[in-house]
N, C-alpha and C positions, 0 to 999 in steps of 0.2 A: 111821544116816544114810548115804546113798549118793550117788554121782555128783559128788563134789567132792574136793578135795585131801585126802590122808591125811597126817597128821603122826605121826612116831614120838615118843611122849611118854616112853618108858622110857629110851632111850639118853641123852638129855640129862640126865635125872635121875641116872642112874648116873655119867655122866662129870663133870658139874659138881661133884658132891659130892667128887670126888677132889682138887679144888683146895684147897690148904692154907688159902686165904683165905676159903673158902666159909662163910657163915653165912646162915640164913634172915633176911630182913628183918622188922622188927617190924610189928605191927598196933596201931593206936591208936584208941580210941573217942572220938568227938567228938559233942557234943550241940549242935544248932543253936539259935538263939534261939527257933525255933518248937517246940522240944522233940523234933525228929526225931533218931533214933539212927542214927549213921553210923560205920562202920568204915573206917579209912584204912590201906591197905597203904603203908608208908613206904619208898620206893625211893631216897631221897635220898642214901644212902651205900652203895649196892650195890657191893661189891668195892672200896670206896674210890675209885670212879670217878664217883659222883654220879648214876647213872641206871640204870634197868632194862635199858637196851640192852647193858650189859656182858654179860648172859646170852647174848644173841644173837650178838654179834660174836666173843666168845671161843670159844663153843661151835662156831660155824661154821668158824673157823680150825682148831680141833682136829679136828673131824669131817672136814673136807676133807683134812687131812694123813693121817689114819688111812685114809681111803678111797683116797687116791692111793698110799700105801705098799702097800696090799693089791693095787691094780691093777698096780703095777710089779713087785711081788715075789711075787705069787700066794700070799700068806699074810697073816694078820691080825697087827697089831702090838698088843702090850700097851700101853694108853694111858700107863702110867707111863714108857714108853721115850721119849715125846715130849720129856722133859726131859733125856735122856742126850746126851752129846757127839756120838756117831755120828749119831743122828737129827737133831740140830740142825745138824750140818754139811750134811746132806742137805736140810733144810727151808729153808736160807738162799737157795736158788735161787729161791724164790717171792716175788713181790711182790703183796701184796693191795691191790687198788685199789677205792675206793668214792667215791661222792658222799655228802655228809652235811650235815644242818642243825646238826650239832654232836655229839650223843651217839653216834650209830652209828659215826662216824669214830673217836672215842675208843676205843670197844669193839674195833673192828677193829685199831687201832694197838696196843692192849694185847695182843690175841691174837697179833699178829705178833711183838711184843717177847717174849712168854712163850716162844714156840716158835722164835725165831731167824729168822723171816721178815722181809721188808721190807714197808713200807706207804707208799702214796701216797693222799692224801685231797684231793678236789676240793671246795672250799667256795665258795658264792656270796658276793658282796661284802656281802650283808646279814647273814651269820653273824658274831656278835660275836667280836672278836679274842681274848678269853680262850680260846675253843675252839681257835683256831690255835696259841696258845702251849702249851696242854695237849698238843696233837697233836705238836708239835715236841719237847716234853719226853719224849714216849714214843718218839721216834726216827722219827716219820713225816715224810715230805715233804708239804708243804702247797702246793696250787695253787689260787689264787683264780680263779674262772671264772664270769662272768655275774652277773646280778642276782638270780636266783631259784634255788631248789632244782632245778627242772627244767633250768635252764641248766647247773648243775654236773653233774647226772646225764648230760646229753648229752655233756659233755666226758669224763667217766669212761668212758662206753661207747665213745666214739671212740678213746680211748687203748688200749682192750683189744680193738680190732677185729682185730688181727693174731693169728691162731689159733696161730701157732708161738711166740709170745712166752710167757715165764714170768709175765707179768702175769695175775693172777686177779681178775676182776671179782667183788667180794663186796658186792652191793647188798642193801638191805633192802626193795627193791621188786621187782616181777616184771612180765613182759610176755610175750606169745606167743613161745615159743622160749627163754625165759630163766626157769627156775623152780627149778633144783637148789639153787643157793646161797641164794636167799631162803627156800626151804623149810627149810634148815638154820637160818637165823636165827630163823625163827618157832618151830622146834622148841626152840631155846634158851629162848625166852620162856616156854614151857610150864612151865618149872621154877617160875616165880612162881605159876602156878595150882596146881601140885602142893603147894607150901608152904601155900597157902590151904586146899586140900582137907584136908590133914592136920590143920591147925588146927581147921577146922570139924567134922571127924570127932571130934576129941578133946572139943570143947566142946559138940557137937550144937547149935550156934548158927548156923545157916546164914542167909545174907542172902536177902532177898526180891527185891532189885534190885541189879544190878551195872552200874556206869557205867564205860565204857571209852572214853577219848579216842583219837582216831585222826588220824594224818597220812596216810601212804599206807595204813595200816590193819593193819600186821603184828602189833602187840601186841594190838589188839582181836580180830583173827581167831584168834590163838594162844590167848588166854585163853578166848574163846567156844568154840572147838573143844574145849579141855580140859574146860570146864564141861559141855558137852553129852555128851561121851563118858564122863566119870568122876565127876561130882558126884552125891551121893546125893539131894540135893534141888535142884530146878531153879528158878533165879531168872528174873526178867525181865532181859534183857540190852539195855542202851541204849548205842548208839554216839554219841559226842559229838565234833563238829567245830567249828572256827571258822566263823563265818558268812562270813568272807572266803575260805574254802577248803572248800566243802561237796562235795568230790569223791565221797565214798561216798554221801552223801545223794542227790545228783543221779543217780549211777550206778544206785542202787537204784530211784529213782523212774522212770527211763527203761528199766531192765532191761538196761543195757549199760554197758561201761566208758566213762566220760565225763570229759573234761578241762574244768575250770571256769576262769573268770577272776575276779579280785578284787584288792582292795588288799592290801598287806603287813599281816599280822596281828602283834600283840604275842605271840601264841602261836607263836613262831618254829619250834619243832620240830614243830608240827602244821600249819604253813602250806604244805601240799602241794596242788597243783592237779590232780594226776593220781593215781588210786589204784593200788595193787598188784593185778595180776590175781588172784593167789592169795588175797589178803585179801578181795577182792570176792566171789570164788567161795564162800569159807567163810562170810562174814558174811551173804550172801544166804540161807543155810540156817540160820544159828544166831542171828542178832540179831532182837530183837523190834521195835526202834524206832531210828531215826536222827534226831538232833536237832542243832541248831546254837546256839552261844552267841556273844555279843559279847566284844570285848576288855574292855569295862568290867565285864561280868559275871565274866570270869575274874579280873580285878583284885580284885573283891570277895571271891572265893573264896580268893585268895592271902592277903588280910588275915585272914580267918577262920581259915585253917590256921595262920598265924603266931601268932595268939592261943592256939592249941593246941600251940605249940612245934614245928610242922612248917614248915620254911623251904623254900619251893618257888617256882616261876615260874608265869606264866599258863598255859604248856603243862602243867606238872605239876598245876595246880589245875583243869583243865578239867572233869574228872569231877565234882568237888565243885561247880563252878559250875552244872552241869546239875541237880544235886540241889537246890540252893538255888532254882532257877527252875523246879522241876518242874511247878508249877501252870500257869505260862504256857506251858510246853512240852507241856501236855496229857498229863502222866505221872501216873497215879494211884498215890499212896503212902498207904496207911492208917496210922493212928497207931501201930499195933502193928508196923509194918514195920522192917526193918533194911536199910539201904543200904550198899553197898560201893563205895568209890572208891579209886583208886591215885594217890598222889603220885609221879609218874613220874621226877622229877628234882630235884636240889638247885639252889640259886641259881647263876646263871651269873656 
């Protein structure tokens, strides 16, 4: 594959596994009422933070600090020294700033806490207060700004406009001229795909279809990239969005980055009206199909997962929702197929 973003999938795998709290998240088999076999990667307790995004935010903070140290000192740092007093005294000068629909902010805040940096997170007024409480408990400053994710992102970007400031914009979205930090975030997400690959290699039980929910698209792009680069057997890759925020669907249909309008969705972490440039570039090359689901369909998937002891949200169940509605979405799934979905977050 050529002519699009390249992700380093080895460095995050090597770095994340150094974390004492690291454990691969489980995979659970679910049988639908129609008898379809589904594997669910359960991210609801990743690093005790409740979502896959912990991989991206924590890794991006660590990778930034390692790269910055090398730039300043002309020598590489052993990652284990990130936890030493001398390094942490140096890293406290940095404030990591982001906008978030909830989980990305928590991940960045945890990364800043681990390595003695500071953190400021911009939240839209629609983000549930439990996220703000969790952020403050992690030592982050919380700023409410605007009614939508896009409003909070604009505020975070404006706050970091001063180039001589020690504020570091750590967004999980990207746009022309801003790609380095979101690339690191996406690289962190590839750890999830590497865990899956190792499991399927051991069992030789590869999925035929992979359903990936998308907000700005970072997770979907990271997993799709890893699949196309490293998986022994290639599945169909289906990207799933709320019908209230089909930014990748429309961007792909039109062949260019497209901002969409729509009502607020119950799939709050996916309710993004403008896609990430990097994610769009990758998914154009790697995804087979883009589909949209309704809030009601996501709610049905939440209930089915709860019956199988996976407690998640409409955002976390979006991939499952698309599997359940595959016929209506014109996705062909044979009786012998195995579908893979990701429960991306625990209850809010």
